[in-house]
MARDREN-444232 format. One record per residue (C-alpha): x, y negated, z; residue in one letter. Coordinates in pm, whole numbers, padded with zeros to 5 digits, always signed. Layout:
BEGIN
XYZA;...
//
This chain:
BEGIN
+06824+08233+00721M;+06799+08218+01097Q;+06863+08596+01101K;+07177+08560+00938I;+07322+08296+01161K;+07247+08482+01478S;+07363+08795+01362L;+07693+08561+01302M;+07664+08418+01641A;+07641+08821+01821R;+07990+08878+01599Q;+08192+08605+01715G;+08188+08434+01379L;+08221+08097+01273K;+08176+07902+00983S;+08467+07754+00783P;+08475+07422+00914Q;+08467+07501+01271E;+08747+07801+01184S;+08908+07460+01022M;+08858+07216+01357A;+09008+07469+01584D;+09332+07470+01367L;+09577+07248+01448S;+09744+06978+01165P;+10006+07178+01134V;+09829+07506+01127E;+09612+07357+00813N;+09893+07276+00622L;+10068+07646+00695R;+10241+07757+00457I;+10114+08090+00309P;+10352+08395+00401S;+10613+08577+00187K;+10362+08906+00241E;+10056+08671+00147E;+10244+08530-00157L;+10354+08884-00305R;+10008+09021-00238E;+09867+08753-00465L;+10140+08744-00714R;+10059+09121-00739E;+09735+09101-00821K;+09721+09039-01213P;+09481+08794-01301I;+09458+08659-01663D;+09524+08290-01602P;+09252+08167-01814Q;+09004+08374-01644A;+09129+08230-01346E;+09052+07908-01483Q;+08674+07998-01588E;+08643+08096-01194I;+08755+07755-01074I;+08555+07577-01302D;+08245+07762-01222S;+08271+07632-00881I;+08017+07448-00801E;+08117+07033-00775E;+07958+06989-00446V;+08274+07208-00291Y;+08525+06925-00404F;+08350+06633-00297S;+08443+06558+00078N;+08542+06740+00416D;+08218+06698+00561S;+08061+06917+00329F;+07900+07222+00520D;+07924+07515+00307M;+07792+07763+00496V;+07463+07571+00581Q;+07450+07485+00164H;+07491+07842+00077E;+07248+07945+00315L;+06943+07703+00213E;+07013+07822-00160K;+06904+08170-00049L;+06568+08296-00184P;+06256+08335+00025P;+06292+08744-00027E;+06622+08821+00035L;+06772+09137-00218N;+07040+09288-00083L;+07213+09429-00423Q;+07175+09015-00560E;+07350+08919-00246L;+07626+09143-00243E;+07697+09055-00659E;+07652+08684-00510Y;+07944+08774-00205R;+08152+08905-00467D;+08141+08641-00711K;+08228+08372-00378L;+08497+08630-00256K;+08636+08599-00631R;+08602+08233-00622Q;+08785+08177-00298Q;+09064+08463-00442S;+09105+08245-00719A;+09122+07915-00556V;+09362+08050-00285S;+09597+08158-00555K;+09612+07846-00725K;+09674+07657-00387V;+09941+07913-00322A;+10089+07845-00664D;+10081+07477-00603L;+10222+07495-00230I;+10519+07685-00398L;+10620+07463-00671E;+10612+07155-00394K;+10810+07384-00114Q;+11158+07181-00158P;+11037+06861-00188T;+10871+06946+00149Y;+11135+07028+00359V;+11323+06730+00212K;+11048+06497+00310E;+11052+06636+00661L;+11442+06592+00720E;+11389+06217+00612R;+11142+06219+00907V;+11358+06357+01176T;+11600+06118+01069A;+11334+05821+01165L;+11229+05949+01465Q;+11628+05939+01592T;+11703+05550+01460N;+11333+05450+01621L;+11476+05549+01954Q;+11823+05371+01905L;+11618+05045+01821A;+11414+05106+02098A;+11688+05091+02348V;+11860+04741+02157I;+11515+04562+02216C;+11529+04651+02587T;+11865+04512+02599N;+11802+04189+02468A;+11499+04126+02632R;+11650+04133+02985R;+11976+03884+02841Q;+11678+03642+02674L;+11521+03595+03051S;+11840+03566+03187V;+11874+03251+02974A;+11539+03104+03027K;+11638+03073+03387D;+11987+02897+03319G;+11884+02652+03019F;+11577+02599+02857T;+11380+02442+03200E;+11619+02278+03274A;+11759+02085+02991S;+11488+02149+02704L;+11250+01985+02983G;+11407+01637+02885L;+11359+01688+02536L;+11006+01774+02526A;+10941+01469+02749N;+11135+01229+02457Q;+10928+01348+02212R;+10586+01317+02457R;+10715+00952+02472R;+10755+00936+02029Q;+10402+01042+02021L;+10234+00840+02232L;+10393+00511+02107T;+10328+00620+01727G;+09944+00727+01893L;+09897+00360+02033L;+10039+00196+01666K;+09757+00428+01513S;+09510+00284+01753L;+09570-00049+01719R;+09539-00022+01320T;+09207+00144+01360I;+09098-00185+01608K;+09214-00383+01277T;+09008-00153+01057L;+08675-00159+01253Q;+08702-00546+01273R;+08709-00533+00859T;+08362-00533+00822D;+08318-00929+00922V;+08557-01054+00676R;+08395-00813+00363L;+08070-00972+00479S;+08209-01332+00483E;+08413-01248+00122M;+08086-01105-00033L;+07922-01448+00054E;+08201-01591-00138E;+08151-01437-00426E;+08517-01300-00403D;+08429-00954-00518Y;+08801-00858-00617P;+08932-00961-00278G;+08650-00748-00094A;+08722-00432-00339I;+09104-00482-00298Q;+09039-00481+00105L;+08821-00188+00130C;+09017-00014-00089L;+09338-00053+00144E;+09074+00025+00473C;+09005+00342+00266Q;+09330+00430+00215K;+09481+00355+00575A;+09144+00550+00728A;+09252+00839+00509S;+09588+00846+00723T;+09420+00891+01028F;+09141+01110+00936K;+09238+01333+01184H;+09085+01114+01465Y;+08715+01200+01567S;+08636+00810+01519C;+08808+00772+01225I;+08519+01015+01031S;+08241+00754+01127E;+08451+00431+01023L;+08543+00615+00686N;+08195+00649+00627S;+08106+00283+00712K;+08341+00211+00489L;+08226+00401+00216Q;+07861+00206+00255D;+08033-00091+00241T;+08141-00013-00099L;+07848+00114-00247E;+07719-00243-00077Q;+07945-00441-00259I;+07906-00212-00588E;+07480-00343-00557E;+07608-00690-00536Q;+07828-00648-00841L;+07560-00558-01028D;+07342-00799-00914V;+07626-01067-00999A;+07706-00887-01334L;+07301-00938-01429S;+07315-01340-01360K;+07562-01355-01666T;+07271-01258-01905C;+07042-01577-01905K;+07362-01815-01764H;+07707-01684-01879F;+08033-01839-01636D;+08369-01811-01742V;+08502-01805-01377Q;+08184-01589-01204H;+08217-01344-01544Y;+08623-01287-01481T;+08573-01212-01127K;+08286-00934-01200V;+08488-00796-01471Q;+08804-00753-01225L;+08613-00632-00952A;+08475-00354-01173Y;+08868-00297-01320T;+08963-00224-00967L;+08662-00026-00890L;+08796+00225-01190G;+08419+00181-01353K;+08495-00050-01643T;+08298+00172-01860Q;+08036+00188-01647T;+08040-00170-01614A;+07974-00222-01984M;+07658+00033-01992D;+07509-00183-01706Q;+07571-00490-01884L;+07356-00388-02181H;+07099-00238-01963M;+07089-00597-01766H;+07046-00779-02081F;+06774-00557-02242T;+06582-00644-01897Q;+06657-00971-01928A;+06545-01014-02250I;+06185-00795-02120H;+06127-01023-01788N;+06217-01344-01968T;+05970-01299-02249V;+05719-01164-01999F;+05738-01456-01739Q;+05701-01745-02027V;+05369-01611-02180V;+05252-01537-01869L;+05331-01863-01737G;+05110-02003-02057Y;+04806-01721-02056V;+04820-01863-01662E;+04833-02245-01750L;+04545-02234-02001C;+04330-01959-01791A;+04359-02179-01461G;+04159-02034-01210N;+04069-01681-01409A;+04062-01392-01212D;+04195-01154-01457T;+04520-00991-01337K;+04751-01076-01589F;+05055-00992-01376Q;+04966-00637-01444K;+04887-00646-01793M;+05171-00507-02093Q;+05364-00762-02229Y;+05170-00725-02596K;+04829-00745-02417D;+04941-01066-02279L;+05023-01188-02589C;+04667-01183-02711T;+04589-01443-02437H;+04752-01693-02585I;+04543-02010-02690T;+04612-02186-03037P;+04689-02518-02846D;+04973-02351-02594S;+05083-02116-02922Y;+05405-02349-03021I;+05519-02480-02747P;+05495-02114-02577C;+05676-02013-02921L;+05932-02289-02868T;+06030-02200-02505D;+06008-01831-02626L;+06262-01884-02875C;+06443-02123-02634K;+06516-01852-02324A;+06607-01557-02625L;+06876-01802-02728W;+06984-01858-02392E;+07011-01464-02344V;+07177-01403-02696M;+07437-01713-02639L;+07530-01562-02347S;+07580-01195-02469Y;+07807-01416-02747H;+07992-01576-02482R;+08073-01237-02321T;+08175-01084-02690M;+08411-01410-02662Q;+08535-01346-02352W;+08646-01003-02371H;+08844-01100-02735E;+09037-01351-02567E;+09121-01116-02261H;+09200-00831-02535D;+09423-01088-02634K;+09609-01149-02312K;+09614-00847-02236E;+09728-00621-02578A;+10105-00605-02497S;+10229-00259-02624P;+10462-00255-02294T;+10197-00269-02011S;+09895-00115-02155D;+09835+00239-02006S;+09642+00488-02219D;+09352+00443-01999E;+09293+00066-02007S;+09353+00116-02423V;+09080+00371-02392V;+08860+00131-02166D;+08920-00171-02422R;+08811+00074-02736S;+08500+00150-02547Y;+08403-00180-02454V;+08456-00298-02799K;+08245-00044-02987K;+07981-00111-02694K;+07923-00478-02788L;+07937-00430-03159E;+07687-00218-03099H;+07493-00401-02819G;+07434-00699-03135L;+07190-00459-03325T;+07049-00370-03037R;+06987-00677-02844I;+06900-00860-03168W;+06604-00563-03242Q;+06486-00598-02885D;+06445-01002-02966V;+06254-00925-03304Q;+06016-00680-03142L;+05939-00939-02836K;+05871-01151-03072V;+05686-00970-03373K;+05431-00898-03067A;+05384-01245-03005Y;+05361-01346-03368I;+05073-01087-03444L;+04918-01170-03095G;+04728-01443-03232T;+04565-01476-03539D;+04674-01807-03706M;+04438-01856-03999S;+04286-02126-03843N;+04574-02304-03757F;+04627-02630-03909K;+04907-02681-04203Y;+05196-02887-04024D;+05148-02665-03731D;+05139-02334-03938F;+05477-02516-04092I;+05622-02557-03752V;+05578-02191-03672V;+05731-02079-03936L;+06041-02350-03921D;+06048-02202-03564I;+06082-01823-03689I;+06302-01911-03987S;+06572-02092-03733R;+06534-01762-03504L;+06632-01569-03826M;+06910-01754-03868Q;+07041-01705-03533V;+07010-01333-03620G;+07167-01361-03908E;+07453-01520-03743E;+07397-01278-03460F;+07485-00961-03612C;+07432-01046-03977S;+07070-00888-03965S;+06816-00974-04207K;+06567-01005-03974S;+06374-00733-04150E;+06112-00687-03826V;+06060-01056-03854L;+06029-01107-04149Q;+05758-00841-04226E;+05570-00964-03881S;+05561-01312-04035I;+05491-01232-04378K;+05137-01086-04247R;+05049-01394-04076Q;+05152-01603-04371S;+04972-01389-04635V;+04669-01393-04422N;+04737-01772-04315Y;+04781-01848-04673F;+04531-01657-04859K;+04232-01896-04616N;+04440-02200-04657Y;+04510-02167-05034H;+04126-02063-05087R;+04017-02350-04833A;+04188-02587-05108R;+04061-02489-05406L;+03725-02573-05256E;+03846-02909-05165E;+04026-02944-05509L;+03714-02893-05678R;+03541-03137-05427M;+03786-03385-05480F;+03721-03341-05882L;+03357-03330-05883E;+03403-03704-05665N;+03689-03844-05834E;+03576-04109-06046T;+03888-04125-06254W;+04015-04459-06152E;+04371-04544-06134L;+04544-04488-05805C;+04789-04762-05749P;+05132-04710-05722V;+05447-04850-05725K;+05664-04822-06072S;+05951-04673-05910N;+05690-04385-05737F;+05908-04020-05673N;+05778-03732-05541I;+06060-03699-05305A;+05932-04027-05154Q;+05665-03841-05002L;+05674-03616-04691H;+05575-03302-04802E;+05882-03328-05054F;+06172-03481-04755K;+06289-03127-04730F;+06401-03111-05119M;+06607-03465-05038G;+06735-03369-04740Q;+06886-03086-04869C;+06874-02925-05182R;+06987-02558-05082S;+06632-02326-05039P;+06784-02113-04830S;+06763-02401-04514I;+06475-02421-04285S;+06368-02832-04304P;+06489-02863-03942S;+06845-02715-04026R;+06825-02971-04321Q;+06749-03258-04091A;+07040-03176-03833A;+07282-03114-04115S;+07207-03421-04284S;+07241-03642-03969T;+07571-03518-03895S;+07778-03390-04232P;+08088-03279-04005A;+07828-03047-03869Q;+07737-02847-04151E;+08003-02553-04166E;+07953-02473-03809L;+07708-02201-03690S;+07476-02237-03407L;+07628-02098-03196F;+07956-02327-03213Q;+07707-02617-03248Q;+07500-02498-02900Y;+07784-02355-02745L;+07796-02585-02432Q;+07531-02730-02440Q;+07189-02773-02592G;+06957-02555-02774N;+06888-02545-03166P;+06499-02527-03073F;+06451-02820-02925E;+06433-03014-03260M;+06132-02983-03313H;+05969-03166-03023T;+06269-03426-03075E;+06239-03495-03452H;+05891-03469-03453K;+05839-03870-03552E;+05616-04021-03851E;+05744-04169-04127E;+05564-04411-04334T;+05542-04391-04720E;+05614-04662-04926D;+05420-04566-05279V;+05163-04700-05334L;+05134-05079-05476A;+04925-05374-05337S;+04710-05474-05644N;+04830-05304-05932G;+05144-05531-06051Y;+05510-05519-05929E;+05456-05886-05910S;+05292-06179-06055D;+05582-06357-06189E;+05684-06034-06359L;+05296-06013-06511E;+05298-06339-06604K;+05684-06310-06830S;+05501-06032-06999V;+05242-06258-07105Y;+05456-06474-07226Q;+05682-06234-07433D;+05410-06066-07620Y;+05272-06352-07702D;+05606-06450-07857S;+05719-06173-08004D;+05428-06167-08248S;+05700-06082-08509D;+05923-05775-08452V;+06193-05681-08763P;+06068-05302-08905E;+06376-05142-08805E;+06267-05218-08426L;+05918-05124-08508K;+06034-04770-08696Q;+06269-04693-08435D;+06020-04741-08149Y;+05707-04518-08351V;+05931-04271-08397D;+05992-04217-07986E;+05691-03948-07920Q;+05791-03925-07552T;+05644-04248-07414G;+05751-04441-07134D;+05942-04212-06843A;+05725-04232-06595P;+06006-04220-06319L;+06240-04537-06403K;+06175-04876-06389S;+06134-05075-06724V;+06346-05344-06861S;+06242-05686-06977R;+06370-05562-07362E;+06205-05241-07346T;+05892-05437-07287I;+05957-05721-07563R;+05979-05420-07796S;+05657-05301-07802K;+05383-05348-08038K;+05023-05384-07950K;+04953-05005-07996S;+05132-04916-07687D;+04801-05117-07507Y;+04988-05106-07182N;+05127-05425-07163L;+04977-05587-06891N;+05045-05300-06674K;+05391-05318-06784I;+05505-04965-06667N;+05250-04860-06384M;+05206-04479-06355L;+04844-04351-06415I;+04769-04094-06161L;+04465-04046-05921T;+04371-03995-05561N;+04293-03640-05628T;+04653-03582-05874T;+04806-03720-05560L;+04658-03466-05320N;+04761-03181-05555V;+05080-03308-05573I;+05112-03320-05195R;+04958-02946-05156L;+05238-02835-05415V;+05507-02998-05184G;+05324-02859-04899K;+05327-02486-05077Y;+05670-02514-05159M;+05764-02575-04808Q;+05609-02277-04720M;+05789-02088-04977M;+06120-02262-04858N;+06067-02135-04517I;+05980-01835-04635L;+06117-01608-04895K;+05952-01281-04864P;+05584-01457-04962I;+05743-01674-05236A;+05558-01564-05556F;+05186-01527-05356D;+05278-01904-05331V;+05401-01961-05653I;+05102-01817-05775H;+04860-02032-05601C;+05083-02325-05699V;+05035-02213-06075S;+04618-02194-05999Q;+04613-02568-05872L;+04781-02685-06176F;+04543-02440-06382D;+04189-02553-06199Y;+04295-02924-06254Y;+04371-02870-06624L;+04036-02642-06667Y;+03883-02899-06472A;+04015-03227-06707V;+03946-02995-07046Y;+03576-02915-06894T;+03484-03285-06824F;+03622-03469-07130F;+03735-03230-07378G;+03459-02954-07434R;+03264-03010-07748N;+03131-02751-07997D;+03220-02953-08309M;+03606-02871-08297Y;+03599-02595-08525E;+03382-02738-08763S;+03633-03075-08768S;+03923-02831-08939G;+04199-03050-08767L;+04288-02791-08571G;+04239-03002-08257L;+04269-02668-08009I;+04584-02446-08036S;+04601-02121-07981S;+04838-02145-07730R;+04584-02381-07530L;+04311-02174-07624R;+04463-01883-07467T;+04551-02064-07175T;+04171-02184-07122L;+04041-01856-07151N;+04278-01710-06930R;+04163-01961-06644I;+03807-01912-06702Q;+03882-01535-06701E;+04102-01520-06351S;+04015-01815-06161L;+03691-01957-06256I;+03361-01833-06100D;+03127-01812-06373V;+02821-01638-06185E;+02839-01910-05916A;+02832-02141-06221T;+02590-02003-06418S;+02257-01812-06328E;+02197-01710-06670N;+02598-01538-06668S;+02607-01226-06765G;+02897-01160-06570V;+02874-01011-06264H;+03233-00949-06130G;+03267-00768-05854P;+03252-00890-05455T;+03664-00863-05424E;+03716-01042-05772D;+03467-01328-05718R;+03636-01393-05374K;+03932-01554-05552E;+03778-01745-05796K;+03617-02069-05785V;+03297-02244-05929P;+03383-02446-06231S;+03377-02814-06112P;+03133-03095-06246H;+03185-03437-06324L;+03043-03716-06110S;+02727-03886-06210Q;+02924-04215-06155L;+03159-04129-06450V;+02941-04243-06760V;+03079-04107-07096L;+02830-04193-07307T;+02833-04602-07342N;+02986-04703-07643S;+03104-05069-07483G;+03381-04882-07277T;+03455-04633-07578L;+03263-04367-07443Y;+03481-04346-07105G;+03793-04421-07275L;+03917-04562-06967A;+03838-04259-06787Q;+03940-04014-07013R;+04287-04153-07014V;+04346-04144-06643V;+04213-03796-06651A;+04444-03672-06912T;+04736-03926-06864E;+04722-03786-06480S;+04720-03424-06591L;+05005-03531-06836V;+05207-03677-06522F;+05118-03389-06299L;+05302-03160-06552A;+05599-03364-06560E;+05603-03317-06178Q;+05610-02981-06200F;+05874-02955-06513E;+06085-03163-06239S;+06008-02908-05974L;+06121-02622-06204Q;+06442-02571-06081S;+06348-02538-05738H;+06055-02320-05813L;+06298-02055-06013D;+06551-02049-05732A;+06264-01985-05453M;+06112-01711-05715M;+06242-01303-05652P;+06406-01214-05968A;+06152-00947-06075A;+05886-01235-06098K;+06075-01481-06255K;+05862-01416-06594P;+05615-01536-06429F;+05690-01876-06357L;+05898-01904-06728Q;+05560-01786-06883Q;+05363-02065-06659F;+05574-02284-06760Y;+05575-02226-07158S;+05195-02122-07187Q;+05034-02338-06926T;+05225-02649-06843V;+05374-02731-07156S;+05038-02720-07302T;+04876-03053-07110A;+04999-03260-07369S;+04792-03052-07597E;+04484-03188-07415L;+04533-03507-07553R;+04390-03406-07886K;+04045-03254-07765P;+03943-03516-07573I;+04041-03846-07743Y;+03927-03702-08072W;+03562-03704-07937I;+03606-04076-07868V;+03714-04124-08244A;+03434-03966-08322A;+03184-04169-08200K;+03400-04484-08215A;+03328-04559-08574I;+03057-04500-08778D;+03160-04238-09047Y;+02791-04185-09122E;+02724-04577-09237Q;+03051-04531-09476M;+02898-04222-09652L;+02575-04402-09716L;+02774-04675-09835L;+03010-04437-10032M;+02701-04293-10183A;+02534-04618-10311G;+02864-04742-10526V;+02833-04681-10928K;+03178-04475-10984W;+03067-04437-11362D;+03144-04794-11460V;+03348-04893-11793R;+03574-05163-11726E;+03893-05186-11494I;+03747-05340-11126M;+04005-05602-10967S;+03739-05617-10614Q;+03707-05352-10448H;+03398-05223-10269N;+03238-05316-09987V;+03235-05044-09770Y;+03616-05065-09741V;+03571-05376-09572D;+03286-05221-09339V;+03500-04962-09304L;+03792-05179-09200L;+03576-05402-08947K;+03449-05075-08764E;+03835-05038-08713F;+03915-05404-08578E;+03609-05400-08358Q;+03747-05058-08211F;+04148-05244-08176N;+03958-05474-08017K;+03735-05265-07741R;+04067-05056-07723L;+04243-05390-07595G;+03921-05424-07363D;+04014-05090-07239V;+04360-05134-07176S;+04331-05428-06921R;+04178-05196-06694H;+04388-04910-06800V;+04701-04875-06893R;+04705-04664-07251I;+05053-04527-07349P;+05178-04528-07650L;+05137-04127-07718P;+04737-04218-07611V;+04716-04480-07847S;+04881-04304-08144N;+04678-04002-08102V;+04371-04196-08108L;+04478-04424-08399W;+04536-04091-08586E;+04222-03917-08510H;+03977-04233-08634C;+04243-04234-08957I;+04202-03842-09000R;+03810-03908-08950L;+03811-04200-09188A;+04063-04046-09506N;+03794-03713-09434R;+03514-03958-09465T;+03645-04090-09778L;+03716-03745-09953V;+03363-03630-09835E;+03246-03938-09957G;+03402-03910-10312Y;+03310-03538-10286G;+02995-03634-10343N;+03018-03832-10644V;+02718-03730-10940K;+02972-03905-11170K;+03240-04081-11231C;+03449-04233-11531S;+03851-04277-11542N;+03766-04708-11455E;+03557-04542-11117G;+03868-04310-11051R;+04109-04605-10999A;+03840-04812-10822L;+03858-04551-10536M;+04273-04588-10597Q;+04224-04958-10541L;+03940-04878-10242D;+04190-04672-10066F;+04510-04884-10105Q;+04302-05179-10009Q;+04225-04965-09703F;+04559-04895-09615L;+04711-05241-09650M;+04471-05408-09363K;+04468-05091-09179L;+04874-05119-09212E;+04849-05467-09032K;+04619-05266-08736L;+04827-05027-08665T;+05218-04910-08606D;+05170-04575-08660L;+05348-04439-08973R;+05319-04243-09176P;+04913-04265-09217I;+04785-03973-09120P;+04626-03767-09421D;+04723-04052-09676K;+04806-03760-09920E;+04466-03571-09869F;+04304-03898-09982V;+04582-03962-10308E;+04552-03597-10396T;+04199-03561-10389Y;+04169-03886-10639I;+04484-03759-10831K;+04282-03438-10893A;+04015-03685-11119Y;+04294-03682-11352Y;+04347-03278-11368L;+04332-03054-11695T;+04151-02685-11654E;+04457-02516-11609N;+04636-02720-11346D;+04246-02764-11179M;+04236-02385-11121E;+04639-02385-10980Q;+04534-02715-10777F;+04206-02475-10631I;+04457-02223-10559K;+04703-02453-10394N;+04490-02659-10180H;+04274-02482-09983R;+04221-02811-09718E;+03971-02891-09937Y;+03613-02814-09900S;+03456-02528-10135M;+03197-02835-10204K;+03470-03111-10232Q;+03690-02854-10534L;+03351-02758-10702A;+03271-03109-10723N;+03647-03185-10875L;+03507-02896-11144V;+03164-03024-11200N;+03240-03426-11234V;+03596-03462-11402C;+03583-03141-11614L;+03229-03098-11693G;+03232-03269-12018S;+03536-03175-12112H;+03521-02743-12052I;+03283-02522-12149N;+03045-02325-11935K;+03222-02035-11902K;+03552-02197-11792A;+03328-02389-11556R;+03205-02057-11369Q;+03530-01932-11401K;+03676-02207-11201L;+03399-02197-10952L;+03473-01813-10906A;+03788-01908-10772A;+03654-02156-10552I;+03427-01897-10418D;+03686-01638-10388D;+03908-01873-10172I;+03591-02016-09938D;+03494-01606-09866R;+03757-01505-09610P;+03646-01837-09436K;+03290-01687-09438R;
//
């Protein structure tokens, strides 16, 4: 390549770029001559072939003007040169150059007319420019003359005047700037006066003025200072807003809201307000609890300040629990009251501002935002309150609290839930769940202790009368005061007390009552006065004078008309326990009601009164806390169950019931007793030899069976086998059942709907069976009070196969009547100590007469031989017995009278009638029926007929076996 370049230099040749550089622009754009054009046109070249040659040219040739074509081609040469190849390549380049030249020539020829026309325009333009240069030269010369003659003299005056005006404006601006610099002192004064709207208004005006003079360098510093002042005002405004969370003041809050309105930050203020309320709740509860914890801890080094609130609550002592809870609720009430008053302020403000003409779209949006934010905040704030109180409630184990203290806690929480309902219509699920957990835990331990206490009471009970006044009512007991104050079970006791003292306020909500002053949680300390109960009688009598008058009336009214007797005997309800008795009623009573010396004295024991008090406490707990109502009512039923089971175990359990055939224990009562024994009585603890060993968990819920006190003697015939104690025990149970009946509507109202069948079943199958215990308990007395065995022996010695009609009854009748007279006398002796109500005396007499009549039938069934005259003697004896007996008792009709008469009359039956008699009268024993066949029909029928009748008797008896 170097050789080629040196060869070109010797021949004086130049590269294409160098050749082009030597040409002037005109030469570069030289138009080919006519001869060249003709020569190019004369060369016949196919246009398509020409285009192909042009397309074959490398792209690099069309890139830019600085391209060195020679250098490019030389660099492409191979290291070893071949002359033939070079010549061929040179010919190719020539063809390409020729094609490009021809193409350029064609284009030049095509554009030549346009080129000529443009060249003419350029020449015309050059001429015009020369003319313009002459005009400018003349104008400049004339301006120089005007400047010297007019501008420097006349316009100088105008310039000085303008300068004077500018300096006057500057002086005014400087005075304004001086005033602006002094405004910070006034702003500080206004902030101290808490005139936030005025301070903001002044600051905004200053900022507006400062923006007018922002071109002065001193103003930029003042502007930043005003901005700092405005931020400081916003900070103080935020502090002022936070103060409204605990103590709302209308004037103060109005200033704050007006200030935020001036700033255009109404929505921001509402967001900040809710944040402050949340913070206020946290700070308030923490400070209250911290104060009590540090007070109780004394000089302890524990850093309580750094503890979490939840952990802090676990350090509250039982003694300070209620005062701290009260203060906690008081403080939270203040926060919620402030929020309530804040909402009231906005509602009233919206009414004043809500004129359609003056409202802008922005103010409408702001008011709508504030309203929604406040409504949403109700639930959020109440949720925060619930969570804080929940942490406090669950932070202490209350299972060992005293009952009254726990009731106070429930009452406070109930009042707080009432506040929540009025605050945001909340059901307070969080509080209910937490207090339910504590209540279930507390009540389980409390009830277990009360059952053990009841067992101890029953085992130490001597079944003596507890002297209460005749007008005693359970509503007089402290435990039932909440029922007398308000019949609505949905209101807490403290609120009931408040509503009873001021009926006019019943319709007012707590927020209306305590809007301006007071606190709903202050009542627990104000109304803690002890009231005295006036339910006990001094000596068991209402008055000595009334007692004497009763005895006088009793002595003078020995003969009472039959109609009055019948009316009184038919009354099976006994005396109404909660109503006073008139003298007329007392006079109308007959000897069978052994209670005249005690008038209408109620029969109950100390244990009964304690059970009633317990029921009142349980109901009070239900009244305050609905979620555990079913658990409490279930425990209430266990109190009654255990009392009933104890009375039955002490006085009514006897193995002779079944053999008596008197149906003393109904199937319903037996089912109830079995249920109580299985569900409530710990048999394993009661009997070491028992084969029943239930799980430990089940045994925790059970109580050992009580044992009768050794001081109670039931084997002494002189006291009618402890009749006084039996009457007190049984009738106290009946009295307890009556009190339960009177409370049914209240319990039903507290019971959840799904659990009401349990309550109905408890009343229908347990409470209503209390009076049924009279039969088995008093039957034991009736069975032992009269010597029925002696009567059987006397009857066995009577000769019944006499041949003549006897006019004199047998001795056994007199002996039996004497026994009844003795029984009547001893009954009177017992009644001097304990009133025997009419239903009790009726049951006693019924049992005695029923046993006597069955003994008579048994004696008649033991007769070996009997004549018709002997049958008549049986009738005579029985009629004599009835006649004398009716003078001793008012009981009508005489029990089992038909039982004896039917049996005696059966002696007169024929063979066919006897067979029918056997089928229809299954109440008689097999022995008694067989005696009728053998003694009455023995001599009148053959052996086969007798065997047939005996077989019929055996068929009747077989199912029994």
